[in-house]
C-alpha positions in Angstrom: 42.3 69.1 91.6 43.6 70.6 88.3 45.8 73.6 88.6 44.2 75.0 85.4 40.7 74.8 86.7 38.6 77.1 88.9 40.3 80.5 89.5 43.2 79.6 87.2 40.7 79.3 84.3 39.6 82.9 84.9 43.2 84.0 85.0 44.0 82.2 81.8 41.2 84.0 80.0 42.3 87.3 81.5 45.9 86.8 80.2 44.5 85.9 76.8 42.5 89.2 76.6 45.7 91.0 77.7 47.5 89.4 74.8 44.8 90.3 72.4 44.9 93.9 73.6 48.7 94.2 73.2 48.5 92.6 69.7 45.8 95.0 68.5 47.8 98.0 69.7 50.9 96.6 68.0 49.1 96.1 64.7 47.7 99.7 64.8 51.2 101.0 65.6 52.7 99.1 62.6 50.0 100.4 60.4 50.8 104.0 61.6 54.4 103.5 60.6 53.3 103.5 56.9 56.0 100.9 56.2 53.7 98.0 55.7 51.5 95.9 57.9 51.8 92.2 58.8 50.6 89.5 56.4 47.5 88.7 58.4 46.4 92.4 58.3 47.3 93.4 54.8 44.1 92.5 53.1 42.0 94.3 55.7 44.3 97.3 55.3 43.8 97.5 51.5 40.0 97.2 51.9 39.9 99.9 54.5 42.0 102.2 52.3 39.6 101.7 49.4 36.3 101.7 51.2 36.9 104.4 53.8 35.8 102.1 56.5 38.0 101.8 59.6 40.9 99.3 59.7 39.3 97.7 62.7 36.0 97.2 61.0 37.5 95.6 57.9 39.7 93.4 60.2 36.5 92.2 61.8 35.0 91.3 58.4 38.1 89.5 57.2 38.4 87.6 60.5 34.8 86.6 60.2 35.6 85.0 56.9 38.4 83.1 58.5 35.9 81.7 61.1 33.4 80.7 58.4 36.2 79.0 56.5 37.2 77.0 59.6 33.6 75.7 59.9 33.5 74.8 56.2 36.9 73.0 56.4 36.5 71.2 59.7 32.7 70.6 59.6 31.9 68.2 62.5 35.4 68.5 63.8 34.9 72.2 64.5 34.5 72.6 68.3 31.5 74.8 69.2 33.6 76.5 71.9 35.6 78.0 69.1 32.6 80.1 68.1 33.9 82.4 70.9 36.4 83.5 68.3 33.6 85.8 67.2 33.7 87.5 70.6 37.5 87.7 70.4 37.2 89.2 67.0 34.9 91.9 68.2 37.3 92.8 71.0 40.4 92.6 68.8 38.9 94.7 65.9 37.5 97.3 68.2 40.8 97.7 70.0 42.6 98.2 66.7 40.4 101.3 66.1 40.8 102.5 69.6 44.6 102.1 69.4 44.6 103.9 66.0 42.7 106.8 67.5 45.2 107.0 70.4 48.2 106.9 68.0 46.8 109.3 65.5 48.1 112.5 67.1 51.7 111.1 67.3 54.1 112.7 64.7 55.2 109.5 62.9 56.1 111.2 59.6 59.9 110.9 59.4 61.8 107.8 58.5 63.5 107.4 61.9 60.1 107.7 63.6 58.5 105.3 61.2 61.3 102.8 61.7 61.0 103.1 65.5 57.2 102.6 65.3 57.7 99.5 63.2 60.4 98.1 65.5 58.3 98.7 68.6 55.2 97.3 66.8 57.0 94.1 66.0 58.2 93.7 69.6 54.8 94.3 71.0 53.2 92.0 68.5 55.5 89.2 69.5 54.7 89.8 73.2 51.0 89.9 72.5 51.1 86.7 70.5 53.2 84.9 73.1 50.7 85.9 75.8 47.7 84.9 73.7 49.1 81.4 73.1 50.4 80.7 76.6 47.0 80.3 78.4 46.0 77.6 75.8 42.3 78.8 75.5 40.5 80.2 72.5 42.1 80.5 69.1 42.3 83.8 67.4 40.8 83.6 63.9 44.1 84.0 62.1 45.6 81.1 63.9 42.3 79.1 63.8 42.2 79.1 60.0 45.8 78.0 59.7 45.1 75.1 62.1 42.0 74.1 60.1 44.1 74.1 56.9 46.7 72.1 58.7 44.2 69.5 59.8 42.6 69.1 56.4 45.8 69.2 54.3 47.8 67.1 56.7 50.9 69.3 56.0 53.2 70.7 58.7 51.8 73.7 60.5 54.7 75.9 59.6 54.3 75.0 55.9 50.5 75.9 56.1 51.3 79.1 57.9 53.9 80.2 55.4 51.6 79.4 52.5 48.6 81.1 54.0 50.6 84.3 54.8 52.1 84.3 51.3 48.7 84.0 49.8 47.3 86.9 51.9 50.2 89.1 50.8 49.7 88.2 47.1 45.9 88.9 47.4 46.7 92.3 49.1 49.1 93.2 46.3 46.5 92.4 43.6 43.7 94.1 45.4 45.8 97.2 46.0 46.7 97.5 42.3 43.1 96.8 41.1 41.3 98.9 43.7 43.7 101.7 44.5 46.1 101.7 41.5 49.1 101.0 43.7 50.4 98.5 46.3 48.9 99.4 49.6 49.8 98.1 53.1 52.6 95.7 51.8 56.1 97.0 52.3 59.3 96.6 54.2 57.3 96.3 57.4 55.5 93.3 56.1 58.8 91.6 55.4 60.4 92.7 58.7 57.4 91.4 60.7 57.4 88.1 58.9 61.1 87.6 59.6 61.3 88.9 63.2 58.0 88.3 65.1 58.2 84.5 65.3 61.8 84.6 66.3 61.1 87.2 69.0 58.2 85.0 70.3 60.6 82.1 70.7 63.1 84.3 72.7 60.3 85.6 74.9 59.0 82.0 75.5 62.5 81.0 76.7 63.4 84.1 78.7 60.3 85.8 80.0 59.2 84.5 83.5 55.7 85.9 83.0 55.1 83.5 80.1 56.3 80.6 82.2 53.8 81.6 84.9 51.0 81.8 82.4 51.9 78.4 80.8 52.0 76.9 84.2 48.4 77.8 84.7 47.5 75.2 82.0 49.1 72.3 83.9 47.3 69.7 85.9 48.5 68.6 89.3 50.3 65.7 87.5 52.1 68.2 85.4 50.4 67.5 82.1 49.1 70.3 79.9 45.4 70.8 79.9 43.6 70.5 76.7 42.6 73.8 75.1 39.1 74.9 76.0 
């Protein structure tokens, strides 16, 4: 019997949702720092600033465009199970707004407080991403689009990720100047998160026993990793 089947499958999905919740809180906290959001969120942030709609709502819209782009790029290779990314997107985007409402009363208006919010946000984002990935279940839209580009372009995943993130930042800068007359959402926090989050994820994957436990849920009785669902 597969270790990853049955009750382990339910636990894997539970951990995935926990990771999504942590990531959404981290993104809201980084936004609250006013030092710049991560590359994956900067376009949503600019559009929210201009339209007056919530950050979570515009995150949902942008992520839906990522899902549509995956379908267009992969065509028949797009696995129907990945349509569950829509459900993930609803949860993720809603939790960004909930987290933003929770954080709103906090006095994060001095540079030390902003720096602390950014640092904690990066740490939490790394933890959330690590927990999302460890169960090997549904892709989040931001990862799914990069994997689709990787599959079509036949370039290394890291190269595709770097190019995609750079493109998002460039689009956000242009949109900010055109729509708001200034650069919005892109700042030192964008650079710090780009440089640190991936490295922190690597450290957590090596050092955090919880992640070893979650990853172990994806192993069959023979020790091989189960295919992502």
